[in-house]
MDTraj code that builds the backbone (N, CA, C; nanometers):
import mdtraj as md
import numpy as np

residues = "MET LEU SER VAL PHE SER ASP THR TYR TYR MET LYS GLN ALA LEU ALA GLU ALA GLN LYS ALA LEU GLU ALA ASP GLU VAL PRO VAL GLY ALA VAL ILE VAL CYS ASP ASN ARG ILE ILE ALA ARG ALA HIS ASN GLN THR GLU LEU LEU THR ASP VAL THR ALA HIS ALA GLU ILE LEU ALA LEU THR ALA ALA SER GLY HIS LEU GLY SER LYS TYR LEU PRO ASP CYS THR LEU PHE VAL THR LEU GLU PRO CYS VAL MET CYS ALA GLY ALA LEU ALA TRP ALA GLN ILE GLY ARG VAL VAL TYR GLY ALA THR ASP ASP LYS ARG GLY PHE MET LEU TYR GLY GLY LYS SER LEU LEU HIS PRO LYS THR ARG LEU GLU MET GLY VAL LEU GLU GLU GLU CYS GLY ALA LEU VAL ARG GLU PHE PHE ARG LYS LYS ARG VAL".split()
xyz = np.array([
    [-5.5578, -4.4789, 5.0584],
    [-5.5157, -4.3467, 5.0135],
    [-5.3747, -4.3177, 5.0644],
    [-5.2929, -4.2569, 4.9787],
    [-5.1544, -4.2264, 5.0114],
    [-5.1474, -4.0973, 5.0933],
    [-5.0887, -4.1070, 5.2126],
    [-5.0730, -3.9889, 5.2969],
    [-4.9710, -3.8944, 5.2354],
    [-5.0018, -3.7658, 5.2387],
    [-4.9105, -3.6653, 5.1859],
    [-4.7796, -3.6651, 5.2648],
    [-4.7829, -3.7092, 5.3879],
    [-4.6643, -3.7040, 5.4716],
    [-4.5951, -3.8394, 5.4851],
    [-4.6178, -3.9299, 5.3915],
    [-4.5559, -4.0627, 5.3996],
    [-4.4251, -4.0660, 5.3212],
    [-4.3392, -4.1591, 5.3583],
    [-4.2149, -4.1784, 5.2848],
    [-4.2432, -4.2118, 5.1390],
    [-4.3469, -4.2893, 5.1150],
    [-4.3825, -4.3267, 4.9781],
    [-4.4199, -4.2037, 4.8963],
    [-4.4980, -4.1146, 4.9538],
    [-4.5366, -3.9921, 4.8835],
    [-4.4131, -3.9112, 4.8438],
    [-4.3241, -3.8898, 4.9397],
    [-4.2064, -3.8082, 4.9109],
    [-4.1125, -3.8775, 4.8119],
    [-4.1030, -4.0111, 4.8194],
    [-4.0187, -4.0815, 4.7232],
    [-4.0781, -4.0703, 4.5825],
    [-4.2097, -4.0676, 4.5720],
    [-4.2721, -4.0465, 4.4406],
    [-4.2350, -3.9080, 4.3858],
    [-4.2213, -3.8112, 4.4733],
    [-4.1774, -3.6781, 4.4308],
    [-4.0324, -3.6832, 4.3817],
    [-3.9492, -3.7597, 4.4501],
    [-3.8108, -3.7779, 4.4057],
    [-3.8069, -3.8515, 4.2720],
    [-3.8951, -3.9485, 4.2543],
    [-3.9036, -4.0196, 4.1258],
    [-3.9425, -3.9251, 4.0125],
    [-4.0281, -3.8297, 4.0396],
    [-4.0647, -3.7302, 3.9378],
    [-3.9416, -3.6489, 3.8974],
    [-3.8557, -3.6188, 3.9926],
    [-3.7305, -3.5500, 3.9618],
    [-3.6387, -3.6398, 3.8789],
    [-3.6323, -3.7677, 3.9143],
    [-3.5495, -3.8624, 3.8384],
    [-3.5973, -3.8709, 3.6937],
    [-3.7268, -3.8627, 3.6741],
    [-3.7831, -3.8647, 3.5389],
    [-3.7347, -3.7439, 3.4577],
    [-3.7235, -3.6289, 3.5230],
    [-3.6701, -3.5096, 3.4554],
    [-3.5259, -3.5336, 3.4110],
    [-3.4478, -3.5990, 3.4970],
    [-3.3091, -3.6316, 3.4611],
    [-3.3072, -3.7250, 3.3409],
    [-3.3924, -3.8256, 3.3431],
    [-3.4002, -3.9214, 3.2323],
    [-3.4318, -3.8492, 3.1011],
    [-3.5270, -3.7601, 3.1051],
    [-3.5663, -3.6855, 2.9854],
    [-3.4538, -3.5960, 2.9329],
    [-3.3615, -3.5590, 3.0212],
    [-3.2465, -3.4768, 2.9820],
    [-3.1234, -3.5629, 2.9513],
    [-3.1419, -3.6945, 2.9452],
    [-3.0343, -3.7908, 2.9195],
    [-2.9262, -3.7871, 3.0270],
    [-2.9697, -3.7611, 3.1498],
    [-2.8831, -3.7687, 3.2672],
    [-2.9129, -3.9005, 3.3377],
    [-2.8183, -3.9500, 3.4177],
    [-2.8477, -4.0671, 3.4999],
    [-2.9687, -4.0317, 3.5849],
    [-3.0753, -4.1120, 3.5768],
    [-3.2026, -4.0729, 3.6386],
    [-3.2074, -4.0908, 3.7904],
    [-3.1532, -3.9914, 3.8574],
    [-3.1580, -3.9867, 4.0035],
    [-3.2267, -3.8565, 4.0414],
    [-3.3229, -3.8668, 4.1322],
    [-3.3941, -3.7495, 4.1802],
    [-3.3936, -3.7435, 4.3304],
    [-3.4079, -3.6219, 4.3822],
    [-3.4057, -3.6020, 4.5271],
    [-3.4996, -3.4889, 4.5666],
    [-3.5570, -3.5031, 4.6848],
    [-3.6290, -3.3938, 4.7488],
    [-3.5845, -3.3872, 4.8937],
    [-3.5872, -3.2684, 4.9493],
    [-3.5588, -3.2503, 5.0914],
    [-3.6835, -3.1935, 5.1562],
    [-3.7206, -3.2564, 5.2672],
    [-3.8426, -3.2229, 5.3389],
    [-3.8071, -3.1709, 5.4781],
    [-3.8743, -3.0631, 5.5170],
    [-3.8598, -3.0074, 5.6513],
    [-3.9991, -2.9677, 5.6997],
    [-4.0365, -3.0123, 5.8173],
    [-4.1694, -2.9834, 5.8723],
    [-4.2805, -3.0234, 5.7750],
    [-4.2651, -3.1410, 5.7157],
    [-4.3639, -3.1974, 5.6226],
    [-4.3834, -3.1142, 5.4964],
    [-4.2854, -3.0306, 5.4623],
    [-4.2917, -2.9508, 5.3391],
    [-4.1673, -2.9772, 5.2567],
    [-4.1853, -2.9902, 5.1270],
    [-4.0698, -3.0043, 5.0382],
    [-4.0065, -2.8663, 5.0223],
    [-3.8809, -2.8561, 5.0632],
    [-3.8105, -2.7279, 5.0544],
    [-3.7064, -2.7267, 4.9431],
    [-3.6775, -2.8437, 4.8861],
    [-3.5804, -2.8509, 4.7764],
    [-3.6122, -2.9706, 4.6880],
    [-3.5941, -2.9509, 4.5581],
    [-3.6103, -3.0574, 4.4580],
    [-3.4898, -3.0491, 4.3656],
    [-3.4397, -3.1659, 4.3256],
    [-3.3256, -3.1656, 4.2335],
    [-3.3153, -3.3002, 4.1638],
    [-3.2437, -3.2985, 4.0528],
    [-3.2110, -3.4216, 3.9813],
    [-3.0693, -3.4067, 3.9270],
    [-3.0102, -3.5193, 3.8898],
    [-2.8740, -3.5145, 3.8365],
    [-2.8649, -3.4166, 3.7204],
    [-2.7567, -3.3387, 3.7205],
    [-2.7319, -3.2432, 3.6132],
    [-2.5837, -3.2405, 3.5755],
    [-2.5168, -3.3536, 3.5893],
    [-2.3732, -3.3569, 3.5618],
    [-2.3417, -3.3270, 3.4156],
    [-2.4249, -3.3738, 3.3245],
    [-2.4025, -3.3481, 3.1813],
    [-2.4324, -3.2022, 3.1484],
    [-2.5476, -3.1545, 3.1917],
    [-2.5878, -3.0165, 3.1638],
    [-2.4854, -2.9162, 3.2143],
    [-2.4391, -2.9357, 3.3357],
    [-2.3478, -2.8411, 3.3995],
    [-2.2002, -2.8751, 3.3773],
    [-2.1736, -2.9869, 3.3087],
    [-2.0373, -3.0406, 3.2946],
    [-1.9630, -3.0324, 3.4280],
    [-2.0262, -3.0927, 3.5274],
    [-1.9778, -3.0878, 3.6656],
    [-2.0034, -3.2238, 3.7292],
    [-1.8964, -3.2964, 3.7582],
    [-1.9126, -3.4304, 3.8157],
    [-1.9746, -3.4276, 3.9550],
    [-1.9776, -3.3114, 4.0191],
    [-2.0375, -3.3022, 4.1522],
    [-2.1858, -3.2656, 4.1486],
    [-2.2429, -3.2463, 4.0316],
    [-2.3819, -3.2009, 4.0201],
    [-2.4804, -3.3163, 4.0341],
    [-2.4620, -3.3926, 4.1413],
    [-2.5541, -3.5014, 4.1737],
    [-2.6804, -3.4430, 4.2364],
    [-2.7888, -3.5165, 4.2248],
    [-2.9176, -3.4712, 4.2788],
    [-2.9065, -3.4330, 4.4261],
    [-2.8356, -3.5140, 4.5033],
    [-2.8243, -3.4886, 4.6473],
    [-2.7523, -3.3574, 4.6755],
    [-2.6432, -3.3322, 4.6044],
    [-2.5641, -3.2099, 4.6249],
    [-2.6470, -3.0866, 4.5892],
    [-2.7141, -3.0937, 4.4744],
    [-2.7970, -2.9809, 4.4311],
    [-2.9128, -2.9566, 4.5282],
    [-2.9710, -3.0649, 4.5798],
    [-3.0800, -3.0514, 4.6769],
    [-3.0294, -2.9915, 4.8080],
    [-2.9125, -3.0344, 4.8533],
    [-2.8549, -2.9777, 4.9758],
    [-2.8326, -2.8273, 4.9607],
    [-2.7782, -2.7875, 4.8481],
    [-2.7523, -2.6450, 4.8238],
    [-2.8824, -2.5655, 4.8272],
    [-2.9850, -2.6184, 4.7602],
    [-3.1145, -2.5488, 4.7574],
    [-3.1775, -2.5421, 4.8967],
    [-3.1720, -2.6515, 4.9710],
    [-3.2314, -2.6543, 5.1052],
    [-3.1576, -2.5595, 5.1997],
    [-3.0261, -2.5591, 5.1912],
    [-2.9480, -2.4686, 5.2763],
    [-2.9805, -2.3231, 5.2444],
    [-2.9944, -2.2929, 5.1164],
    [-3.0327, -2.1575, 5.0771],
    [-3.1709, -2.1212, 5.1273],
    [-3.2632, -2.2154, 5.1176],
    [-3.4007, -2.1912, 5.1624],
    [-3.4055, -2.1632, 5.3128],
    [-3.3306, -2.2416, 5.3896],
    [-3.3337, -2.2277, 5.5357],
    [-3.2335, -2.1252, 5.5879],
    [-3.1371, -2.0861, 5.5049],
    [-3.0337, -1.9944, 5.5517],
    [-2.9401, -2.0598, 5.6503],
    [-2.9157, -2.1891, 5.6324],
    [-2.8289, -2.2628, 5.7236],
    [-2.7579, -2.3745, 5.6486],
    [-2.6311, -2.3959, 5.6814],
    [-2.5603, -2.5078, 5.6194],
    [-2.5912, -2.6393, 5.6894],
    [-2.6525, -2.6336, 5.8058],
    [-2.6879, -2.7544, 5.8808],
    [-2.8368, -2.7835, 5.8650],
    [-2.8691, -2.9114, 5.8429],
    [-3.0072, -2.9524, 5.8154],
    [-3.0530, -3.0665, 5.9077],
    [-3.0381, -3.0500, 6.0382],
    [-3.0713, -3.1613, 6.1280],
    [-3.2204, -3.1944, 6.1354],
    [-3.3058, -3.1021, 6.0968],
    [-3.4502, -3.1250, 6.1021],
    [-3.5075, -3.1633, 5.9666],
    [-3.4198, -3.1989, 5.8729],
    [-3.4623, -3.2299, 5.7359],
    [-3.4424, -3.3771, 5.7020],
    [-3.5187, -3.4208, 5.6031],
    [-3.5054, -3.5554, 5.5480],
    [-3.4795, -3.5453, 5.3991],
    [-3.3782, -3.6169, 5.3540],
    [-3.3502, -3.6307, 5.2114],
    [-3.4151, -3.7586, 5.1612],
    [-3.4939, -3.7475, 5.0560],
    [-3.5481, -3.8630, 4.9850],
    [-3.4768, -3.8666, 4.8513],
    [-3.4093, -3.9767, 4.8211],
    [-3.3344, -3.9880, 4.6966],
    [-3.3586, -4.1261, 4.6368],
    [-3.3710, -4.1306, 4.5056],
    [-3.4118, -4.2539, 4.4390],
    [-3.3039, -4.3600, 4.4365],
    [-3.1773, -4.3207, 4.4458],
    [-3.0658, -4.4156, 4.4420],
    [-2.9746, -4.3906, 4.5609],
    [-2.9229, -4.4979, 4.6160],
    [-2.8285, -4.4882, 4.7278],
    [-2.7195, -4.3864, 4.6950],
    [-2.6935, -4.2927, 4.7848],
    [-2.5903, -4.1923, 4.7589],
    [-2.4515, -4.2541, 4.7426],
    [-2.3683, -4.1856, 4.6646],
    [-2.2281, -4.2254, 4.6514],
    [-2.1515, -4.1732, 4.7733],
    [-2.0242, -4.2048, 4.7809],
    [-1.9416, -4.1616, 4.8939],
    [-1.9323, -4.0084, 4.9000],
    [-1.9186, -3.9435, 4.7841],
    [-1.9121, -3.7965, 4.7821],
    [-2.0381, -3.7368, 4.8442],
    [-2.1534, -3.7873, 4.8018],
    [-2.2797, -3.7346, 4.8532],
    [-2.2986, -3.7680, 5.0007],
    [-2.2572, -3.8871, 5.0413],
    [-2.2661, -3.9239, 5.1833],
    [-2.1832, -3.8276, 5.2675],
    [-2.0661, -3.7906, 5.2178],
    [-1.9822, -3.6939, 5.2895],
    [-2.0506, -3.5588, 5.3022],
    [-2.1118, -3.5134, 5.1940],
    [-2.1836, -3.3854, 5.1982],
    [-2.3013, -3.3926, 5.2943],
    [-2.3715, -3.5057, 5.2939],
    [-2.4838, -3.5234, 5.3865],
    [-2.4356, -3.5221, 5.5312],
    [-2.3183, -3.5793, 5.5556],
    [-2.2607, -3.5777, 5.6910],
    [-2.2274, -3.4354, 5.7327],
    [-2.1626, -3.3592, 5.6433],
    [-2.1268, -3.2210, 5.6759],
    [-2.2509, -3.1365, 5.7008],
    [-2.3599, -3.1655, 5.6281],
    [-2.4847, -3.0908, 5.6469],
    [-2.5597, -3.1357, 5.7725],
    [-2.5130, -3.2432, 5.8334],
    [-2.5779, -3.2992, 5.9533],
    [-2.7262, -3.3245, 5.9295],
    [-2.7578, -3.3759, 5.8108],
    [-2.8982, -3.4014, 5.7773],
    [-2.9573, -3.5004, 5.8773],
    [-3.0813, -3.4782, 5.9144],
    [-3.1446, -3.5601, 6.0178],
    [-3.1780, -3.7012, 5.9737],
    [-3.2157, -3.7154, 5.8462],
    [-3.2603, -3.8472, 5.7996],
    [-3.2345, -3.8576, 5.6502],
    [-3.1954, -3.9772, 5.6070],
    [-3.1766, -4.0084, 5.4654],
    [-3.2636, -4.1289, 5.4330],
    [-3.3430, -4.1166, 5.3272],
    [-3.4281, -4.2261, 5.2801],
    [-3.3939, -4.2472, 5.1334],
    [-3.3492, -4.3694, 5.0998],
    [-3.3225, -4.3935, 4.9585],
    [-3.4008, -4.5122, 4.9071],
    [-3.4185, -4.5147, 4.7752],
    [-3.4969, -4.6189, 4.7102],
    [-3.4128, -4.7407, 4.6780],
    [-3.3420, -4.7360, 4.5657],
    [-3.2644, -4.8506, 4.5176],
    [-3.1214, -4.8457, 4.5700],
    [-3.0639, -4.9624, 4.5906],
    [-2.9228, -4.9688, 4.6275],
    [-2.8381, -4.9524, 4.5019],
    [-2.7177, -4.9011, 4.5210],
    [-2.6212, -4.8879, 4.4123],
    [-2.5084, -4.9853, 4.4422],
    [-2.5125, -5.0989, 4.3746],
    [-2.4170, -5.2065, 4.4022],
    [-2.2757, -5.1770, 4.3536],
    [-2.2566, -5.0699, 4.2784],
    [-2.1234, -5.0371, 4.2266],
    [-2.0597, -4.9177, 4.2966],
    [-2.1401, -4.8166, 4.3292],
    [-2.0832, -4.6934, 4.3832],
    [-2.1506, -4.6435, 4.5110],
    [-2.2439, -4.7181, 4.5657],
    [-2.3150, -4.6744, 4.6850],
    [-2.2258, -4.6664, 4.8074],
    [-2.2563, -4.5709, 4.8942],
    [-2.1728, -4.5482, 5.0124],
    [-2.1738, -4.6652, 5.1096],
    [-2.2764, -4.7495, 5.1061],
    [-2.2819, -4.8630, 5.1983],
    [-2.1688, -4.9626, 5.1709],
    [-2.1129, -4.9614, 5.0500],
    [-2.0003, -5.0484, 5.0155],
    [-1.8695, -4.9994, 5.0769],
    [-1.8641, -4.8725, 5.1114],
    [-1.7376, -4.8093, 5.1498],
    [-1.7374, -4.7510, 5.2903],
    [-1.8042, -4.8111, 5.3817],
    [-1.8051, -4.7617, 5.5180],
    [-1.9447, -4.7515, 5.5762],
    [-2.0442, -4.7599, 5.4904],
    [-2.1824, -4.7638, 5.5369],
    [-2.2244, -4.6431, 5.6163],
    [-2.3103, -4.6677, 5.7130],
    [-2.3710, -4.5600, 5.7912],
    [-2.2674, -4.4746, 5.8631],
    [-2.1487, -4.5294, 5.8868],
    [-2.0449, -4.4512, 5.9554],
    [-1.9991, -4.3310, 5.8729],
    [-2.0310, -4.3284, 5.7424],
    [-1.9964, -4.2135, 5.6591],
    [-2.0923, -4.0967, 5.6794],
    [-2.2096, -4.1231, 5.7371],
    [-2.3071, -4.0180, 5.7643],
    [-2.2812, -3.9589, 5.9027],
    [-2.3480, -3.8490, 5.9319],
    [-2.3390, -3.7893, 6.0657],
    [-2.3922, -3.8915, 6.1666],
    [-2.3329, -3.8981, 6.2855],
    [-2.3766, -3.9985, 6.3836],
    [-2.5254, -3.9925, 6.4202],
    [-2.5866, -3.8746, 6.4104],
    [-2.7283, -3.8621, 6.4461],
    [-2.8227, -3.8845, 6.3279],
    [-2.7685, -3.9015, 6.2082],
    [-2.8529, -3.9208, 6.0905],
    [-2.9183, -4.0581, 6.0942],
    [-3.0495, -4.0600, 6.0753],
    [-3.1229, -4.1863, 6.0657],
    [-3.1269, -4.2278, 5.9190],
    [-3.1250, -4.3569, 5.8937],
    [-3.1178, -4.4085, 5.7572],
    [-3.2289, -4.5086, 5.7317],
    [-3.2985, -4.4904, 5.6202],
    [-3.4024, -4.5839, 5.5751],
    [-3.3695, -4.6229, 5.4316],
    [-3.3925, -4.7487, 5.3976],
    [-3.3601, -4.7963, 5.2636],
    [-3.4774, -4.8724, 5.2038],
    [-3.4803, -4.8759, 5.0713],
    [-3.5739, -4.9628, 5.0015],
    [-3.7133, -4.9076, 4.9793],
    [-3.7347, -4.7785, 4.9975],
    [-3.8666, -4.7205, 4.9727],
    [-3.8863, -4.7090, 4.8213],
    [-3.9882, -4.7748, 4.7692],
    [-4.0145, -4.7829, 4.6246],
    [-3.8915, -4.8329, 4.5494],
    [-3.8232, -4.9280, 4.6100],
    [-3.6975, -4.9799, 4.5562],
    [-3.7103, -5.0279, 4.4115],
    [-3.8148, -5.1019, 4.3805],
    [-3.8294, -5.1569, 4.2460],
    [-3.8453, -5.0467, 4.1413],
    [-3.9320, -4.9497, 4.1677],
    [-3.9516, -4.8402, 4.0728],
    [-3.8243, -4.7574, 4.0545],
    [-3.7581, -4.7293, 4.1635],
    [-3.6354, -4.6497, 4.1568],
    [-3.5255, -4.7243, 4.0806],
    [-3.5092, -4.8509, 4.1108],
    [-3.4065, -4.9303, 4.0445],
    [-3.4347, -4.9524, 3.8975],
    [-3.5614, -4.9723, 3.8629],
    [-3.5985, -4.9974, 3.7234],
    [-3.5616, -4.8797, 3.6340],
    [-3.5780, -4.7588, 3.6844],
    [-3.5463, -4.6394, 3.6062],
    [-3.3974, -4.6365, 3.5694],
    [-3.3130, -4.6645, 3.6660],
    [-3.1683, -4.6630, 3.6432],
    [-3.1270, -4.7802, 3.5535],
    [-3.1811, -4.8985, 3.5800],
    [-3.1468, -5.0155, 3.4977],
    [-3.1847, -4.9929, 3.3512],
    [-3.3019, -4.9383, 3.3274],
    [-3.3478, -4.9140, 3.1909],
    [-3.2600, -4.8091, 3.1217],
    [-3.2206, -4.7060, 3.1940],
    [-3.1333, -4.6028, 3.1387],
    [-3.0031, -4.6640, 3.0882],
    [-2.9383, -4.7450, 3.1732],
    [-2.8103, -4.8037, 3.1339],
    [-2.8269, -4.9145, 3.0303],
    [-2.9366, -4.9846, 3.0322],
    [-2.9635, -5.0865, 2.9303],
    [-2.9674, -5.0202, 2.7927],
    [-3.0339, -4.9080, 2.7814],
    [-3.0449, -4.8362, 2.6534],
    [-2.9086, -4.7789, 2.6109],
    [-2.8272, -4.7398, 2.7064],
    [-2.6938, -4.6861, 2.6743],
    [-2.6021, -4.7942, 2.6158],
    [-2.6240, -4.9186, 2.6562],
    [-2.5371, -5.0281, 2.6130],
    [-2.5746, -5.0837, 2.4768],
    [-2.6897, -5.0463, 2.4236],
    [-2.7362, -5.1020, 2.2944],
    [-2.6574, -5.0435, 2.1793],
])
top = md.Topology()
chain = top.add_chain()
for i, resn in enumerate(residues, 1):
    res = top.add_residue(resn, chain, resSeq=i)
    for name in ("N", "CA", "C"):
        top.add_atom(name, md.element.get_by_symbol(name[0]), res)
traj = md.Trajectory(xyz[None], top)
């Protein structure tokens, strides 16, 4: 049985958000932010809908979580995101001092690990990679495969 408080459970919630992005013809990336074992923010990419290149799932989730907690700092929170954050999102996560980042699939073209790695995050941020990596990666690969046809 899947524990409600497991990384896998929360990543499945992020995958549900990514599915919403896919259905809206957005790059299928989803994110949830968890604090005290509760999801306090959910988001998915909305760059097309909002005509805003910064409307990544991570940025939207950070904004929602900060509003929920009434704080710009999130040291007691964990971000679960289906795709490795880009450099912009890594910078925002650093400024938010998020306690932990868990991502599914790596982004071999734009992921922050290519451009400085963990040093781009806040020094106290813990990093986990590869949770439901295959499912997360398959969603993005299929999206771009269909775009190229």
